[in-house]
N, C-alpha and C positions, 0 to 999 in steps of 0.2 A: 529391727534390733529388739531383743527381749527386754522387758521391764525389770529393773533390779531394785528400784526404790519406789516408795509410794508416799506422797504428801497429802495429808488430809486438810480440807478447807471448808469453811462455812460461808454461806452467802449473806451479805448485808445489803440493806437498802442503799442505793447510790444517790446520795444527796447532792452530787455535783452536777447532775444533768437535769434540765428542765423539760426537754422535749419528750422524754419517756419516764413518767412517774413510776413505772412498774419494773424498772431494770435494777440489777444487783451488781455488786462487786464481790470478789472472793478474797477472804483473808485466811492465811494459813493458821491452822490450829496447832500451835507449837507444842510439842511434847514436853520439853523442858530445856533449860539452858545447860549446855555441856561445858565443863571445865577442861583444861589441858589434861588433868588426871583422868577424867571420864573418857576422853578420846584415846588416851594411851592404854587404859584398861580394856577398852573395846577392841583396839587393834591387837593386843596380846591374846584376848579371848577368841577373836575371830581367826587368828592365825595369820594376820596381816603384818606381823612384826617378827623379826628374828632375834629380838632382844626382849628383856623383861619390860613390863610396864613402867617400873620405877626408873630403869635406865633410860627409856625413851622420854619419860617426863623430864628427867634431869637435862637431857640433851636439848629437848624442845624449849625449855625455859631459858637455857643458855643462849639458844639461837634467837629467841624472841627478844631477850634483853639486848643482844648485840644489834638486832635489827632496829630496835628503838633508838639505840645510841647513834647508829649511822643515819637514821632518819633525821635526828636532831642536828646532824652535820649538813643537812640539805641534800643528801642522796635520795634517789628514788629506788624502789625495790620492785623486782619482777620475779616472782617465784614460779610463774606458770599457772599457779592456782589463784593467785591474787596479785594485784599491783598496789603499791602504796607510794605516797609522795606527800610533800609539804605544800600547804596552801596558805597564802597570806590574804586575809580578808580585811577590807576597809579601803577607803579612798584616801589617796595622797593628793593634797590640793596644789602642790607645786613641786618642781623637780628637786628643790633643795630640802623638802620636808623629810624628816627622819621618822623612823618607826616610833609610834606612840601607843603603849599598851592600853591607854584610855579609849582610843578610837580604832586601833588595829588589833587583829587577832591572828595567831598562828594555829592552823588546824592540820591534822593528818587526815588524808583521804585514802580510802581503800576501795578498790573495785575488783570485780571478778575477773579472773584471767582465762586464757584459752582452755586450759585443762579442766577448770571448773565448768565452763560452758559446755564442754564435751560431755560431761556427766549428765547434763540435762536430757540427752538422748535416751538415758536409761530410767527417766523419772516419769511416773504416771500420777495424775491428780485424781483424788477421790473426793468428790463434792458430797458433804455430809448433809446438805439441805440448808434451809434458811435458819440462821442463828436466832436465838432469843436476843433481839436488839433493844430490849428495854433499857439497857445500860451498858455502854462500852466506851473504851478509850481508843481513839483512832490514831492520834499523833501527839507527840510531845516535842515542843520546840524550846530550846534554851534561848531566851531573848537576847542575852548579851552577845553570844557568838553566832546565833542563827542555826546552830547545830540541831539536826532533827533526829529524834529517836536514838540518841547515842550518848554524847558527852553532855553533862549538866554541870552548872556552876553554882556552888554553894553561895548563899546570901544574895543571889540574883534572881530575877523573875523567870518563871517557867510557865509556858503556855500549854495547857492540857486541852486538846480538842476531842470531841466525841459526841455522845448522845445521852441525854438525861443525867448529866453529871452534877447538876446543882446540889450543893450540900444543904440538906434541909431535914428537919425532924429533930426530936429531942433525945434520941438514943445516944448514949455516950460513945458508941462505936463509930458514929458518923464522922467523916473527915477524910483527909488525904494522908497516905502513909508511904514511907520509903522503908523497904525491908532489906536489910543487909543480907546478901546471898551467902556469905561465909558464916556469919554468926546468927542469922535469923532475927537479929534485934530490929524492933519496929520503932521507927521515928515518926511521930505524928506532927503534921504541920499545925502550928498554932493558929487558932481561928483568926487572930488579928493579922496573920500573914496571908490570908486569902484575899487577894486584891480584887479579883473579878469572880463573881459566882453566878454564872449563867448555865442554863441547861446544856448548851453546846460548847461552852468554853469556861474553863477555870484558869485564872492566872494567880499563881502563888509565888511566895518568896521561898526558894529552896532552902531548907534548913542547913545549918553548918555541919554537913555530913563529912565524915572521914573518907579518905581515898578508898575506893572499892567499887563493887558492883551492887546494884540495887534493883529491886522489883517495885514498881509503882502500883498502888491500889487506891481506889476511891470508893468509899462506903457512904451511902445516903438512903434516905427514905423518900426522896423526891418522886412525886407522881405528877401526871399531867393536870389532874383536877384536885386530887386529895393526896395526903401523905400516906405512904405505905405503912402497914402495921409493923412490918419487920424491915430492918435495913437490908439492902442489897449491895454487893461488892463487885466492882469491875477491876480485873487484874490486867494490866498492860502486858501484851505478849512479847515485848522486847525488853531486854535488860539494859538499864541505864548505868553509866559509869561516871564516877567522880575521880578525876585524875589526881 
């Protein structure tokens, strides 16, 4: 089957295996995050839609809003492209225990569907070589919910894993930032809210962010033996959401 799509990826050192110190893992080099509007504009421009981009966006937003409403009623969703459902996280210590927001959490889970898996037959992977791994973010975990690389909780701890992330150096730019994807407003984490500051892991208190989507950035002058002359910035390749 002919290739229709191409995904670019860089190789990073695989820190999880001990038996082979020279192996790598691939991470997708994300072009950018697309909004509903971006996808509708693309469909209209490509000829993949028989209505205007504005009409499609309006219909999609109505559909997504209704999907969210029905998910909150406990229904599961199967579009063919993805499935979605509700998951309750946390332990109930007895048959009579009721839901407690302090120890139980409700999450929405999304998984790829059969139609999306079918599209993989049309995808080729272009390995761009070994990435500059001097500084990168590999994973973000919301400590309250356990959610990984997705939903974050304001005023609760957030674990940021990666390589050479330690905040160090006197430059004012050094720190952890959340960049609002709609307004581009940058919120810097107060230095007193950096709970753990290690090269492979930062634990911070997520600021009181408004609902929306955010890009995570870490800027530092940390080096293995000496501080760097200029700050370097790692930008997480996944968009985080405050519900």
